[in-house]
N, C-alpha and C positions, 0 to 999 in steps of 0.2 A: 814490257813483254814484247820485245822486238823479234826474238828468235822464232823461226818457223816451228820448232819443236815446242816452244812455250805456248805459241798460239794454238797449236793442235791439242796439246794437253789441256789447255783452258777450255776448248770446245768440248772435249771428252768429259771433263769434270762437270761442265754445265749440263751435258746430256744425262749424266748419272743423277745429278740433282733433279732434273726435270722428270726422269723416270720415277725416282722416289716420290716426288710430289704427286704424280698421277696415281701411283699405287696407294698412297695415303688417301687421296680423294676418293678412289673407288672403294676403299675400305669403309670410309665414312658413309658412302651411299649404301653399302651392304648393311651397315648397322641401322640405317633408316629403313631398309627393306625388312630386316628382322623385326624392328619395332612395329612396323605396319602389319606384317603378315604372320609372324611367329608368336604364338601366345606364350605367356609365362609358363603354362603347363607343359607345353612342348619343350621349352628350353630346360626346364627342371627334370622332366622325365628322361630326356636324352642328353643330360649334361656331360656324360662320358664321351659323347661324340663331338662336342663343341671344338676341341682342339683340332680334330680332323676338318671340321667345317672351315675354321679360320686358316688352317694351313693350306688346304686346297684352294680356298678363296684367294689367298695371297698368290698362289701360283697362277690362277686365272688373271688376277689383276696385273701381275708382272708381265704376263704374256701380252695382254692388250696394250699396256704402257710401252713395252719395248717395240711392238709393231707400230704404235702411233708415233714413236720418236726416232726409229731407226733411220727414217728418211733424212732427218735432220743431221744425223752423223755424216751421211754421204754428201749432203749439201755442204757440210763443214770442211770437207777435205780440201777444197780449193783455197781455204783460208791460209794454207801454208804459204801461198803466193800472193795474198791480198792483205790489205790493211786490217788491223784488229777490229775496227769498227764494224766491218762486215760480219765477222764471226760473232760479235756480240749480238747483232741483229738476228741472225738466223738461229742462234743457239739458245736464246733465252725468251724474253718477255712475250713478243707477239705470238710466236709459234706455240709456246707452252700455254698461253692464255687461250688461244683458239682450241687447242687440244683439250684443255680442261673444260671449257664450255661445251664442247661437243660431247665428251664423255658424260658430263653431268646431264645434258639434255637426254641422251639415250638412257641413262640410268633412271631418271625420273619418269620417262615415258614407259620404261619397263615396269616400274612400280605401279603405275596407273593401269597398264595392260593386265598385270597380274591381279589387281583388285577387281577387274571386270570379268576376266576369263579364267581365273584361278590357275594360270600357267604363265610361264615366260613367253617372250616372243616365239612364235613357231611359224611354219610355212603358211598357215592361214593368214598371218599378218599381211602378206603380200597380195592376198586376194582382195584386200580393201582397195587396191589400186584399180580394180575393175568396177568398183562402185562409183556413185556420184561423189566426187571430191568435196563439193560444197556442202553436201548433206553430212558427210563424215566430219568435216571441219566444224560445222555448226554443233554437231553432237558433242565433239570433244570440247569445244568452247563452253557449252552449257554444263557439262558434267565434270569438268576438271578445272582446278585453280590455275588456269593458264598464266594469268598475270603474276601470281606468286612464283610459279615455276620460272617465268621469264626473268623476274627479279633475282631469283637464286642463281640462275645461269650467268647473268651479268656480274653479280657479286663474285662468284667463283672465278670467272675469267679475269676480272680486274685484280682480284687477290693473287691469283697465280702470276699475273704480270708483275706485280710489285714484289712478290716473294722472289721471283727469279732475278729481278733487278738487284735486290739486296744480296742475293747469293753470288751474283756475278762480281760484286765488289770485294768479296773475300780475297785476301792475298793468296797467291799461288806460290808455295814454297816447296819446290820439288827439285831434286838433283837432275842433271842432264840425263842420267840413265833412266830415272823414273819417268821423266818427260817423254823419252822415246818409248818406254814400255807402256805408258798409259793408253795409247790407241789400241794396242793389242789386247790389253786387259779389258778395255771397254767393249771391243768386238766380241770377246769371249763371253762376257757377262750378257750382252745382248742376245747372242746365239743361245745361251742356256735359258734365258728368260723366254725367248720365243719358242723353244722346245718345251719349256715347262717341266722338264724331267731329265734325270741322268740315266734313266732306263732306256731300253731299246725303243719303247713306245713313247711318242710325244704326248703331251697333255692333250686330252680330247674329252668328248662329252661323257665318256664312261667314268671319268674322274669326278663327275658331279655327285655320284652316289657314294656317300660316306657313312650312311646310317640307315636304320629301318624306317625312319620318318620321312615321308615325302616332303613335308613342309620344311624340315631342316635341310634336306638335300637341295631344295629350291633356293636356299640362302647361299649356296656355294658359288654358282656362276654369277658373273656380272651381266648387265643388260647388253653390252657390246658383243660379248662372246655369243650370247643367245641369239642376237640379231644376225651375226655372221653364220651361225649354225642354221638358223631358219632360212636364210638366203641360199645356203648351200643345198638344203633339202628341197627348196622350191625350184632351184635350177635343175636338179636331178629328177624331180618328180615327173612321172610319165603323164602325157596329155591324154585325157579320156576321149577316145574316138566316139563318133556317132554310131548308132546301130547300122545305118546304111553303109558306113565305111567298113565296119566289121564284116558284114555280109559280102561286100564287094571284095575285100581282101581274102576271105575264105573261099570265094568262087563257088559258093553253094547257097541256096535259099534256106530260109528258116524251115520250110516244110521238108526239104531234103535232109537237113541236119536232124530234125526230129525223127524222121523215118530211119535214118542211118544209125542213130544212137538208141532210140527208144522203140516206139512203134507208132502206127498211124493214129492211135487214140490220143496221143499227146497233142495239145494245142498251143503250148507256150514252153519256153525254157524251164520255167518252174515246174510244169507238169512232168517234164522229162527228167528233171534233176532230183526231185524229192520222191522218196518212196517210204514205205512203212515196213518195219522189220516183222519177222515172224512172231506169232503170239506166244509160242512156247520155245524160246531159245534154250539150248542145252546148259548154258551157264548163267541163267537168269539171276540177277542180283549180285553177281560176283564183283569184287573189286577189280579194277582194270589199271594196269601200269603199262605205259609206253616209254621206252628209253631211246632217245635219239642220240646216237653215239658218234662222236667226232671221228671222221675218216675211217670208219669201220668198213674195210674193203673186202669184197669177195675174193679178189685176186690173191690176197695174202693168205687166205685159207689154202689155195692151191699151192702157193709157195711153201707153206709149212710142210706140206706133204712132199713136195719136190726136193726140198733141201734139208729135211730132217730138223726143222726149227721148232722150238716150243713157243708158238705165238698165241695159242688159245688158252693155255693154263687151265684154270678151274672151269672154264666154259666148255671145254672139249666134251666132258661127260654129258652135259646137257644138250649139246648139238647131237650127240649120238642117241640120246634117249627120247628127245621131244621132237617137235615139228620144226623143220628147217627148210625154208624156201630159198633157193639160190639163183633163180631166174627172175630177179626183180631189178627194176631200174630206180635210181634215186630221182627226185623231182628235177634237180639241176646239179650243178657242181658247187653250190653255195649253201652254207649252213642256214642263213636266214630264209632262203627259199624253201629249204626242206621244212623248217619250223612253220612257215606260213602254210605250206602244203598240208601239214598234219593238223594245224589249228583252224584254218579258215578256208582252205581249198580254192583260193582266189587265183585266177590265171594271170592277172596283171602283176607286174613286178614290184616287190618291196613295198607292200601296202603299209607296213609298220613305220616306214619313214615318210609316208605321204600324209596329206591332209585328212585322209579317211581312216587313219589308224585307230581312232576311238569310235568309229561308226559300228554299232552293234550289228553283227551279220547273222542271219538265220542259218547260214552254213556252218557256223562255228561248232567245232567238235565238243568243246567243254559245255556249250549251251545245250547241245543234244543230250549229253549225260546229265546235266543239271535238271533238265525237264523230266528226266526219268527218275529223279529223286537222289541223284548222286551229289556228294560234296567234292568239289573239283580243286586240284592243286597243280601249279607249275612249280618245279623245283630245279634250280641250277646253282652251281658254285660261282657263277659270274655276277658282275654288277648289273642291275636291272636297267641301267642307262644304255646298255648295248642295244643299238637299233631300236630304241624306244620301247622295248618290250615291257618295261615297268608301266608304261601308259597304255599300250595296246592290249595286252593280255587280259587285264581286268574287264575291259570293255567287251571281251569275247567270251565271257561266262566263267572265268576262273575266280573261284571264291578266295583262294590263297595264292599269291605270287611270291615265291621265296627265292631270293638271290643271296649274294655273298653276305651282306650285313644282316639280313633277316635270319639267315642260317646261323651266323655267329652269335646273334642275340639269344638263340635257343640252344646252341651248342658252342659255348665259349672255348671248349677244348679242341674244336676242329682245326685242322692244319690248313694253312694257306700258302700259296706261292705268290711271288711279287708281280706276276703277269696277269693271270686269269682269275685268281680268287681261291675259293675253297677247293682243295683237291677232291677229285671224283670219288676216292674211296670213302671219304667222310660224307660227301653228299649222298652217295648211294646207300650208305648205312642209315642215314637220316630217312631216306625214302623207304627202306625196308622196315624201319621202326614205325613209320606212319601206317604202313600196311598191316603190320603184325600186332599193333596195339589194339585193344578193344575199341570198337566204335559202333554207333547205332545206325548210321547211314552208310551205304556203300560208297566207296571212294574211287574217283578217277584221277590218276596222276600222270602227268607228262613231265619227264625229266630230260634235261639236256646236259651232256657232258662237255668238258672243256680241256682237261689236263693234257690230252694228246694233240693239242693244236700248237703249232709253232708260234712264237719261240718256246721251246720245250723247257720245262722245269719240273722235274719229278721229285718225289720224296727222296731225301738223301739216303735213307736206309731201306729203300724198297728192294725186295729180293728178286731181281730180274733173272730170268733163265739165261743160259748161254746163247748169245747171239753173235758169236765171234765170226770173223770174216771167212767166207768161202770163195774160192776162185770163180765159181759160177755166178757170183753176184755181179761181176763185171759186165755181163751181158743181160742179166735178169733185171737190173735196176738202171735207171737213167741218171742217177746222181752218184757222186763219190761215196765210198763206204762210210766215212765219218758223218756225212749228212744222213745217209740212209739209216744208220744205226739209231738215231733219235726217233725216226718215224717207226722203226720196228719196235723200239722200246715203248713208244706210245701205244701202238697196237696191242702189244703184249700186256701192258698195264691195264688198258680198258677191258680186254677180253678176260683177264684174270679177275678183275673186280666185278665184272658182270656175272662171272661164274660164282664168285663168293656171294653176290646178291641173291642168285638163284638158290644157293645152298641154304641161306638164311630163310628164304621164303618157303622152300620145300620142307624144312625142318620145323617150321612154326606150326602152331595149332590151327592156323587159319589157311593152311596150304591148299585145302580143297575148295576154297572160296576166293581164290585169286587167279586172274588171267593176266599173262605177261606177254608183251611184244617188244622185242629188242631189234633195232635196225641201225644201219649207218646213215648219217646225214648225206654223205656222198662218198665216192671212191677216193683213194689217195691220189692226189693230182700231181705231186711233184716228182716222186721217185720211180713211178712206173713208166716204162717205155711204150707209150700208147701207139707210137708209130709202127711198132712190130705187131700190135694186136689191134689193127685198125677196124674195129667193129663196135657196135653200140654196147654190147655186153661188157666188154672190158673197160670201156670209158665210164660207164654209169652203174655198173652192177654193184649191189650191196646185199648182204644177207638179211633175211627177215626170219626171226626165230619166234615161235609161239609156245607158250606153256599154258595148257588148259586141261587140268586133270579131272575130267568129268566123263561119266559113263555115257552121257547123251551125245558125245562127239561121234562123228562118222567113224565107222570101223576102219575105213581106208581113206586116207587123204592123199591126193595126188600132189606131191611136192615138186613135180616138174612143171607145174603151172607157171605160165609167164604172167608177170604182174609188175606193179610199181607202187610207190608210196601211196598213191591214190586209193589203193585197195585195202590199206590197213584199217582205216576207220570203218568202212562198210562191213568188213569181216568181223570186227569186234562188236559192232552194233548188233549184227544178226546173231552173234554168239551170246550176248549178255542182256540186251535190252528188248523186252517184249513189247510188241505193237507200238514202236516208237518211230516217229517221222524223222528221217535223217537225209543228209545231202548225199545222194547216191552217185558219186562221180567215179566209182570203181566197182570192182567185182567182189563178191563174197567168195574168197578163195577156198573156203571149206566146202562150198557147194559145187565145185568144179571137179569132175572126174576126168580120167585120162581120155575119155571119148568125146569130151566137149572142147570147143575152141577156147583159147584164152589169149589175152592181149595185155601188153604193158607199154605205156608211153609216158613221156614227161613233157614239161613245158619248154624244153629245148627242141622239141620236135622229133625226138628219136622214138622209134617204135620197134618192139619185138612181139612176135606172136607165135602161136602154135595152132594148127588146125584151120588156118584161113590164109588166103593169099596175101601177099604184101600190099597189093592194091586195096583190098578190102579192109585190112588192118589200118592202113594210112587214112582211108576215108572215114572209118569209124572214129579214129583219134581226132581227125580234123573236125568232125561233127560235134564231138563232145567239147572240144576247145571253143568252137563257135558258140555253142549253147551256154557254156560257162561265162564267156565274155559278154554275151548279150544279157545274161542274168545280172551279173555284177555291174555292168554299165547302167542298167535301169535303176539299181539301188543307189549308185553313186550320183547319178544324174538327179534323182529325186531328193537327195540330201540337201 
């Protein structure tokens, strides 16, 4: 093997052998994990999902193996100009033995971690570095078979070393053409394995969810991937400030904040933030549905009228006949932020990917409804691994958390796309069935749509209205028409399906005992030219629709009220829950007349108001933000 092409082909072959060896090793560790933590009952009850477990497990293993060995490929490139002995050294035994030992160590540690905490490595893992290292080391030594694990690691490393030595002695019989092509094929395979997917989205944590069983899903990833995920979350996690830092940053004292938001009788953030609903709400005991709709923008309602588009479909009649607020701000420009705003009202960013994601919070909306005797549901067509919602939401009072695989288990005929999961038309039909079927306890349901999120993939036979090009689009939209069209279709699809949802609810026998709120998670960010509408309203405005068919409702509701996502839950609580303590971080929009001031603000610091000066509105918003931060800071510090 004197040719430089032969030497490089040899290195590439060794690299592929090593990758396969590490994939097999991780698969064996997965079987050990399943043996230790997945009962026979789980495996038999969910046997139909096992192929998905092993297929996605293979993808995770291939991704980690390719990352572990891709460095060796680039180290091997100089072997074109070096003796073959050097290429043997860097491409086989020692490196592969070290990689095998390391992956085995991490895999065994993950099995032990799971046995103790009932979860894989997470960002809490790195909090152990703040503890006494000797105390932790002694605990691990006393509770885990360290010597046995060490022996296993050594055996695996040595075995990998000798296997690679044997494989390196296999003759290489390739034509000159194949020898030249081998490096390119190897690079392509490594690239595909590192991506883990042929689709636009690379393999990520969402691919862990392949079944309705949490235990079975936990068998999918390997310890190395979960350690990488934990480190990534730990790095991104916000640092909890002290109460003194928060007060200094807000430039107002606690007493000033209490007086600005509540009144002088409040003595603590909790006093100011928690209230009790009215004893006789007009819709007491009604089922409650909130639908958080992807990119459901206020601006496109204006565009529909301006350009004669049919973007609202079946929802138009309900906008015209029911309660529609259009001066509302979304919490931020992110879906997870809107979801957290509706579910826990925490001002700190992305709690669901932080170490506090399973901390039960008194502010949780589902817990408020649960305390009033409601059965609580979260429903979406996406996989529950997205932003850890499968872990976070059950801790916040949701009795049922339904995602793609849970929904498919109950509705096998539901249609899915390859990107986000179950199409929203099937998901929303499932939601209406939950509401309209007989049930003894009232139900609170929060639904999250996904089909209108890019990359777009709509049902092939969906009857879209005419959205053909108009010359005015060139100035109305910030993106080319072929890009804009998919966003318009997504908006039209969601609006029409929400309208059909309302048709089913209103035609059911339970129509008079259901309250509905529909809103957007945020405005459409990509296709609208915000530079030309440089104000808060166009950047953050989303519609908020209410259906509440009860005679006890106010005879006149001021739909010009300014508000935000924070006002949705307080309004619904005062509409449906008698004498219930709730987290009052917003207004009851049904109690505001046109003669009263109103305010809307979000976590990005944007404020709109009516009937008060901009200075007063900003001060009121800053006061509430400070009180919320102080309240949650005290909870997380005490944990």
